[in-house]
C-alpha positions in Angstrom: 0.1 0.0 0.1 1.2 3.3 -0.9 2.1 5.9 1.9 -1.0 8.2 1.2 -3.2 5.2 0.5 -3.4 4.5 4.5 -4.9 8.0 5.0 -7.1 7.6 2.3 -8.5 4.0 3.4 -8.8 5.3 7.1 -10.8 8.3 5.7 -12.9 6.2 3.8 -13.5 3.7 6.8 -14.3 6.3 9.3 -16.8 7.9 7.0 -19.3 5.2 8.0 -22.3 6.2 10.0 -21.7 3.5 12.4 -18.0 3.9 13.8 -18.3 0.6 15.8 -19.3 -1.4 12.8 -16.0 -0.6 11.0 -13.9 -0.8 14.3 -12.1 -4.1 13.5 -11.2 -2.7 9.9 -9.9 0.5 11.4 -7.7 -1.3 14.0 -6.2 -3.6 11.4 -5.5 -0.7 9.1 -3.8 1.1 12.1 -1.6 -2.1 12.8 -0.7 -2.5 9.1 0.2 1.5 9.1 2.4 1.0 12.5 4.1 -1.8 10.8 4.8 0.1 7.4 6.1 3.1 9.6 8.4 0.8 11.5 9.6 -1.0 8.2 10.2 2.6 6.6 12.1 3.7 9.6 14.3 0.5 9.5 15.0 0.9 6.1 16.1 4.6 6.8 18.5 3.4 9.5 20.0 0.8 7.4 20.5 3.6 4.7 21.9 6.1 7.0 24.4 3.6 8.2 25.7 2.5 4.7 25.8 5.9 4.0 27.9 6.8 7.1 30.1 3.9 6.1 30.6 5.4 2.6 31.2 8.8 3.9 27.9 9.9 2.4 24.7 11.5 3.4 21.4 10.4 2.8 17.7 12.1 3.1 14.9 9.9 3.8 12.5 9.9 1.0 9.5 9.3 3.4 8.7 11.7 6.2 7.4 9.0 8.7 6.6 11.7 11.4 4.3 13.9 8.9 2.7 10.4 7.9 2.0 9.5 11.5 0.6 13.3 12.4 -1.7 12.9 9.3 -2.7 9.5 10.1 -3.5 10.0 13.6 -5.3 13.0 13.4 -7.9 11.4 11.4 -7.5 8.1 13.6 -8.0 10.2 16.9 -10.9 12.0 15.9 -12.5 8.6 14.9 -11.6 7.0 18.2 -13.3 10.1 20.0 -16.3 9.3 17.8 -16.1 5.6 18.4 -15.9 6.2 22.1 -19.3 8.3 22.1 -20.8 6.0 20.0 -20.0 3.1 22.3 -21.1 5.1 25.5 -24.3 6.0 23.6 -24.7 2.5 22.6 -24.4 1.2 26.4 -26.9 3.9 27.3 -29.2 2.4 25.0 -28.6 -1.1 25.6 -29.1 -0.4 29.4 -32.4 1.4 28.8 -33.4 -1.4 26.3 -32.7 -3.9 29.3 -34.8 -1.9 31.8 -37.7 -1.8 29.3 -37.6 -5.5 28.6 -37.4 -6.1 32.4 -40.5 -4.1 32.7 -42.3 -6.2 29.9 -41.1 -9.2 32.0 -43.0 -8.0 34.9 -46.0 -7.2 32.8 -45.9 -10.6 31.2 -45.8 -12.2 34.7 -48.5 -10.2 36.2 -50.5 -10.9 33.2 -50.2 -14.7 33.6 -51.0 -14.4 37.2 -54.0 -12.4 37.2 -55.7 -12.1 34.2 -58.3 -14.8 33.2 -60.1 -13.1 30.3 -58.5 -15.0 27.1 -59.5 -12.3 24.7 -57.8 -9.6 27.0 -55.0 -11.9 27.6 -54.2 -12.2 24.1 -54.5 -8.6 23.3 -52.3 -7.8 26.1 -49.7 -10.4 25.1 -49.8 -9.4 21.7 -49.0 -5.7 22.9 -46.0 -7.2 25.2 -44.8 -9.1 22.2 -44.7 -6.3 19.7 -43.1 -3.9 22.3 -40.6 -6.9 23.1 -39.6 -7.2 19.3 -39.4 -3.2 18.8 -36.8 -3.0 21.6 -33.3 -2.9 20.4 -30.1 -4.8 21.4 -29.0 -5.3 25.2 -25.7 -6.1 26.3 -24.3 -9.8 25.2 -23.8 -11.0 28.7 -27.5 -10.3 29.6 -29.1 -11.4 26.4 -29.3 -14.9 26.8 -30.9 -14.9 30.3 -33.5 -12.1 29.4 -34.6 -14.2 26.4 -34.7 -17.4 28.2 -36.5 -15.8 30.9 -39.1 -14.3 28.2 -39.2 -17.7 26.3 -40.1 -19.2 29.7 -42.8 -16.9 30.6 -44.4 -17.2 27.0 -44.5 -20.8 27.5 -46.3 -20.5 30.8 -48.4 -18.0 29.1 -49.6 -20.1 26.4 -50.3 -23.2 28.5 -52.1 -21.2 31.4 -54.3 -19.7 28.7 -54.9 -23.2 27.3 -54.8 -21.8 24.0 -53.7 -25.2 22.3 -57.6 -26.1 22.4 -58.4 -23.0 20.0 -55.6 -23.4 17.6 -56.2 -25.5 14.8 -54.1 -28.9 14.1 -52.7 -27.4 10.8 -51.2 -24.5 12.9 -49.8 -26.6 15.3 -48.1 -28.8 12.8 -47.0 -25.8 10.9 -45.2 -24.4 13.7 -43.6 -27.7 14.8 -42.1 -27.7 11.0 -41.1 -24.1 11.6 -39.4 -24.8 15.1 -37.6 -27.8 13.7 -36.5 -25.7 10.8 -34.9 -23.1 13.4 -33.3 -26.2 15.0 -31.8 -27.3 11.9 -30.5 -24.0 11.3 -29.2 -23.7 14.8 -27.3 -27.0 14.2 -25.7 -25.5 11.1 -24.4 -22.7 13.2 -22.2 -25.3 15.1 -19.9 -25.2 12.1 -19.9 -21.4 11.7 -16.2 -20.1 12.1 -17.1 -16.4 12.3 -18.0 -15.6 15.9 -19.4 -12.2 14.7 -21.5 -14.0 12.2 -22.4 -16.6 14.5 -23.7 -14.1 17.3 -25.9 -12.1 14.6 -27.5 -15.3 13.2 -28.1 -16.8 16.7 -29.9 -13.8 17.6 -31.9 -13.8 14.5 -33.0 -17.5 14.9 -34.0 -17.1 18.8 -36.3 -14.1 17.5 -37.8 -16.3 14.9 -38.3 -19.1 17.4 -40.4 -16.8 19.7 -42.4 -15.3 16.7 -43.5 -18.9 15.6 -45.8 -19.6 18.5 -47.0 -22.8 20.1 -47.0 -26.6 18.6 -48.5 -29.9 19.7 -48.3 -30.3 23.4 -46.7 -33.9 22.8 -43.9 -32.7 20.7 -43.1 -29.4 22.9 -41.1 -31.2 25.6 -38.9 -33.1 22.6 -38.3 -29.6 21.0 -37.3 -27.9 24.3 -34.8 -30.7 25.0 -33.0 -30.0 21.7 -33.4 -26.4 21.4 -32.4 -25.0 24.7 -29.2 -27.2 25.3 -28.3 -26.1 21.4 -28.7 -22.3 22.1 -26.7 -22.8 25.3 -23.8 -24.8 23.5 -23.6 -21.9 20.9 -23.4 -19.2 23.6 -20.8 -21.4 25.4 -18.7 -21.4 22.2 -19.0 -17.5 21.8 -17.9 -17.1 25.5 -15.2 -19.5 24.9 -14.1 -17.7 22.0 -13.6 -14.1 23.7 -12.3 -15.9 26.9 -9.6 -17.6 24.5 -8.9 -14.3 22.9 -8.3 -12.6 26.1 -6.1 -15.1 27.2 -3.9 -15.0 23.8 -3.6 -11.4 24.0 -2.3 -11.6 27.6 0.2 -14.4 26.4 1.2 -12.0 23.4 2.1 -9.2 26.0 4.2 -11.6 28.0 6.1 -12.7 24.8 6.7 -9.0 24.0 8.1 -8.2 27.2 10.2 -11.0 27.1 11.7 -9.7 23.5 12.0 -6.3 25.3 14.4 -8.0 28.0 16.3 -9.7 25.3 16.7 -6.4 23.3 17.9 -4.7 26.5 20.6 -7.5 26.8 21.9 -6.8 23.3 21.9 -3.0 23.9 23.8 -3.6 27.1 26.7 -5.6 25.4 29.8 -3.9 24.4 31.0 -4.0 20.8 34.7 -3.0 20.1 34.8 -3.2 16.3 32.9 -3.2 13.3 32.2 -6.8 13.0 30.8 -7.1 16.7 28.5 -4.0 16.0 27.3 -5.7 12.8 26.7 -9.0 14.9 24.9 -7.2 17.6 22.8 -5.5 14.8 21.9 -8.9 13.1 20.9 -10.0 16.6 18.7 -6.8 17.3 17.0 -6.9 13.7 16.3 -10.8 14.4 14.4 -9.6 17.7 12.6 -6.9 15.9 11.3 -9.7 13.2 10.2 -11.9 16.4 8.4 -9.0 17.4 6.5 -8.6 14.4 5.4 -12.3 14.6 3.6 -11.7 17.7 0.0 -10.7 17.7 -1.7 -7.8 19.5 -2.5 -7.5 23.2 -4.9 -5.3 24.9 -4.7 -1.7 23.6 -3.3 0.1 26.3 -0.6 -2.5 27.2 0.2 -3.0 23.8 1.0 0.6 23.0 3.0 0.7 26.5 5.3 -2.3 25.5 5.7 -0.9 21.9 6.8 2.4 23.4 9.3 0.6 25.6 10.6 -1.7 22.8 11.0 1.3 20.4 12.9 3.1 22.9 15.3 0.4 23.6 15.8 -0.2 19.8 16.6 3.7 19.2 19.1 3.5 22.0 20.9 0.9 20.5 21.0 2.5 17.1 22.3 5.9 18.7 25.0 4.1 20.5 25.9 2.3 17.1 26.0 5.7 15.3 28.5 7.1 17.8 31.0 4.2 17.4 30.8 4.5 13.7 31.7 8.3 13.7 35.0 7.1 15.6 35.7 4.3 13.1 35.2 6.8 10.4 38.0 8.6 11.8 40.2 6.0 12.4 39.6 4.7 8.6 40.7 8.3 7.7 44.0 7.9 9.4 44.7 4.5 7.8 44.0 6.1 4.6 46.6 8.8 5.1 49.2 6.1 5.9 48.5 4.1 2.6 48.7 7.6 0.7 52.2 7.9 2.1 52.9 4.3 1.1 51.4 5.1 -2.5 53.9 8.3 -2.4 57.0 5.8 -1.7 56.2 3.4 -4.6 55.9 6.5 -6.8 59.4 7.4 -6.0 60.7 3.8 -6.5 58.9 3.0 -9.8 61.6 4.6 -12.0 64.4 3.0 -10.2 66.5 0.4 -12.6 67.8 -1.4 -9.4 65.7 -4.4 -10.0 66.6 -6.6 -7.3 66.8 -3.9 -4.6 63.7 -2.1 -5.8 61.6 -5.1 -6.0 62.5 -6.3 -2.4 61.5 -2.5 -1.3 58.4 -2.5 -3.0 57.3 -6.0 -1.5 58.2 -4.5 1.9 55.8 -1.6 1.1 53.2 -4.2 0.1 53.4 -6.2 3.3 53.3 -2.8 5.4 50.1 -1.9 3.1 48.6 -5.3 4.5 49.6 -4.3 8.0 48.1 -1.1 8.0 44.7 -2.4 7.8 41.5 -1.3 5.9 40.9 2.1 5.1 37.0 1.6 5.0 34.7 1.1 1.9 34.8 4.8 0.7 38.6 4.7 0.7 40.1 1.1 0.2 39.1 0.7 -3.4 40.2 4.1 -4.6 43.7 3.8 -2.8 44.1 0.3 -4.1 43.8 1.3 -7.6 46.4 4.0 -7.0 48.8 1.7 -5.4 48.4 -0.9 -7.8 49.1 1.5 -10.7 52.4 2.8 -9.1 53.5 -0.8 -8.7 52.3 -2.0 -12.0 54.6 0.6 -13.5 57.5 -0.4 -11.7 57.0 -4.0 -12.9 56.2 -3.5 -16.3 59.5 -1.6 -16.8 61.3 -4.6 -15.2 59.4 -7.0 -17.5 60.6 -5.0 -20.6 64.0 -5.0 -19.2 63.9 -9.0 -18.4 62.3 -9.7 -21.8 65.8 -10.2 -23.4 66.6 -12.7 -20.7 63.8 -14.9 -21.5 66.2 -17.1 -23.8 67.6 -18.6 -20.5 64.1 -19.9 -19.9 63.8 -21.9 -23.0 64.9 -25.0 -21.1 62.1 -24.4 -18.6 59.7 -24.0 -21.5 60.8 -27.6 -22.9 60.1 -29.0 -19.5 56.7 -27.6 -18.8 55.5 -28.5 -22.3 56.8 -32.2 -21.5 54.9 -31.9 -18.3 51.8 -30.7 -19.9 52.3 -33.6 -22.4 52.5 -35.8 -19.3 49.3 -34.5 -17.7 47.3 -34.7 -21.1 48.6 -38.6 -21.3 47.8 -39.3 -17.6 45.3 -42.0 -17.1 43.2 -41.6 -14.0 42.7 -44.9 -11.6 39.2 -45.5 -9.9 40.9 -44.6 -6.6 39.8 -40.9 -6.3 42.3 -39.9 -3.3 45.2 -41.5 -5.6 44.1 -39.4 -8.3 43.7 -36.3 -6.2 47.2 -36.6 -4.9 48.5 -37.2 -8.5 46.9 -34.1 -9.9 48.4 -32.0 -6.8 51.8 -33.4 -7.7 51.5 -32.3 -11.2 50.8 -28.6 -9.8 53.6 -28.6 -7.5 56.2 -30.0 -10.2 54.7 -27.2 -12.7 55.3 -24.6 -10.1 58.9 -25.9 -9.3 60.0 -25.8 -12.9 60.3 -22.1 -12.8 60.0 -19.2 -15.5 59.2 -19.3 -19.1 59.9 -17.0 -21.8 57.6 -14.0 -21.3 56.0 -14.4 -24.6 55.4 -18.0 -24.0 54.1 -17.8 -20.2 50.4 -17.1 -20.9 50.0 -19.7 -23.3 52.0 -22.3 -21.5 49.8 -21.6 -18.3 46.4 -21.7 -20.2 47.5 -25.1 -21.7 48.7 -26.4 -18.3 45.6 -25.0 -16.9 43.1 -26.7 -19.4 45.0 -30.0 -19.2 44.8 -30.1 -15.2 41.1 -28.7 -15.3 39.9 -31.6 -17.4 41.0 -34.1 -15.2 39.5 -32.4 -12.3 36.3 -32.1 -14.1 36.3 -35.9 -14.9 36.3 -36.7 -11.1 32.9 -38.0 -9.8 32.6 -35.4 -7.4 29.2 -33.9 -6.2 27.9 -31.6 -3.8 30.1 -29.8 -1.2 33.1 -32.2 -1.9 33.0 -31.2 -5.5 32.7 -27.4 -4.7 35.5 -27.7 -2.1 37.9 -29.9 -4.4 37.5 -28.0 -7.4 38.4 -24.5 -5.5 41.2 -26.1 -4.1 42.4 -27.0 -7.5 41.5 -23.7 -8.8 43.9 -22.2 -6.1 46.6 -24.9 -7.0 46.4 -23.7 -10.5 46.7 -20.2 -9.5 49.9 -20.7 -7.6 51.4 -21.7 -10.9 50.6 -18.6 -12.6 53.2 -16.0 -13.1 51.0 -13.4 -11.5 49.8 -15.5 -8.6 49.8 -12.8 -5.9 47.7 -10.6 -8.0 45.3 -13.4 -8.9 45.1 -14.3 -5.2 44.1 -10.7 -4.5 41.6 -10.5 -7.0 40.2 -13.7 -6.0 39.9 -12.5 -2.4 38.2 -9.2 -3.5 35.7 -11.1 -5.7 34.8 -13.4 -3.0 34.4 -10.2 -0.6 32.1 -8.3 -3.1 30.1 -11.7 -3.7 29.6 -11.9 0.3 28.3 -8.2 0.5 25.9 -9.1 -2.3 24.6 -12.2 -0.6 24.4 -10.3 2.8 22.3 -7.5 1.4 20.0 -10.1 -0.4 19.4 -11.5 3.0 18.4 -8.5 4.6 16.4 -7.7 1.7 14.5 -11.0 2.0 14.4 -10.7 5.8 12.6 -7.2 5.3 10.4 -8.7 3.0 9.0 -11.1 5.5 7.8 -8.2 7.6 5.0 -7.5 4.7 3.6 -11.2 5.1 3.4 -11.2 9.0 0.0 -10.0 9.1 -1.4 -10.8 5.6 -4.2 -13.2 5.1 -3.3 -16.3 2.6 0.5 -15.2 2.4 2.0 -18.4 3.8 3.2 -19.8 0.7 5.0 -16.6 -0.4 6.5 -16.5 3.4 7.5 -19.9 3.2 9.2 -19.2 -0.5 11.2 -16.4 1.2 12.2 -18.3 4.1 13.6 -20.9 1.8 15.5 -18.1 -0.2 17.0 -16.9 3.2 18.3 -20.2 4.2 19.9 -21.0 1.0 21.6 -17.5 1.0 23.0 -18.2 4.3 24.3 -21.5 3.1 25.9 -19.6 0.1 27.3 -17.2 2.6 29.1 -19.9 4.9 30.4 -21.4 1.8 32.0 -18.1 0.5 33.5 -17.6 4.0 35.0 -20.9 3.9 36.6 -20.3 0.5 38.0 -16.9 1.6 39.9 -18.8 4.4 41.4 -21.1 2.2 43.4 -18.6 -0.1 46.8 -18.2 0.9 48.3 -14.7 2.0 50.8 -13.9 -0.7 
């Protein structure tokens, strides 16, 4: 639902002449609106943190405060109108109860004192018309009052001995009608909507009373079916409301437990970004659990929500303060790396190849030791750093190109080894084959350099030959994934640019990890939209399966990252 649609839908609902009739729909819309606002504020917090990590600023696209002010201006006016309507209804029901009790008293007096049948029937008719004209009374009084009226009517008809004056046709017709009411009442036992059950039960009771007397010999049988059936339906209604109240109490209890859990998370101290991210994941999970719990009594529900929201706000305020200091540290690291870039820039024109290479390698080590300069700095600095290093090694490669003739012997050895790999016939022993393939990789790396003009060709030929054997192994699932990745690492070791390839491999995996994490967060946010939606279970289960799959992928990527050597 779009942001403006909440207020428009609310205005449409509260325009009803009967504010009580739309109460349930208004409350449902208010809960959906609060969930929507919570989701928007959560998304804004996530966007703000991501922006802060990049050194950027972001403005929320949605003014949640303005939305809430506009929504609750209409909602609060409706609540006052509904409160007044309930008070008026209660007053009317109290007056209706007083009038019905007065009619019961009149009927009792009629039964006890009136002997004239004509007068009695006329008075009974007037009482019955007034009884039907009187509106609703409170639910908890309805059954007792109606039963007392029915009992008095029964006594009236018997005392007046009217059965002698009613034709057999009327008796049989009334019998059929009353049995029809009983059949309808039995059908109500399968009604799942308590609201519809209450309304239909009241109509059937009125219908029963309007039918009139039936055959004397059938009356006892009808009463033994009708009154227990009505009682069981009222018992079902009371049980529903009792169960609903108990569930709401349990919901409040569960929410208070989540508040304590959130407080424990806020009380934990985090020393670095990783720990803060871990605590954030825990708190977000608590927020997701909160969404899954139903509502409690309105007053208590508002109280626990305010407390829970306050705890969450305190956590994110704390986290924001931490990241301010982290950005300062990242800036310090960035300054150190800029100095290292300047050192390489001074060395890149040197022709003291061995000495300068050693110095650059030492600078590369210091680069790793300095640490990460943060997402907004690291990639830019790394590109500058690599550009200066590549300039030196490009000059060095050009210088040593003339020396490649000395590597012709290595070329012959590697070509021979590639031929040996191609001709290798694997056995059925998987472990033996893997050991032999690893031996090929080690021998290839030990042979040494080949002429520059041949290094890529030789490496690609070797890689193709060794990969064909690995691909031919009958590996499945995680075993295949692990072995093929290890094989890839062994192949990269034999590359003339192994260090660069390892670094690029790490960066690619880290980027993929970030993408998977973002996907998980998005899927988890999407779950909030299904929490209170009817018929959304299949969509929710599909999202949960996707989350599990992404988390498995995340664990596999982290395992791969640990397997890459630091060179």
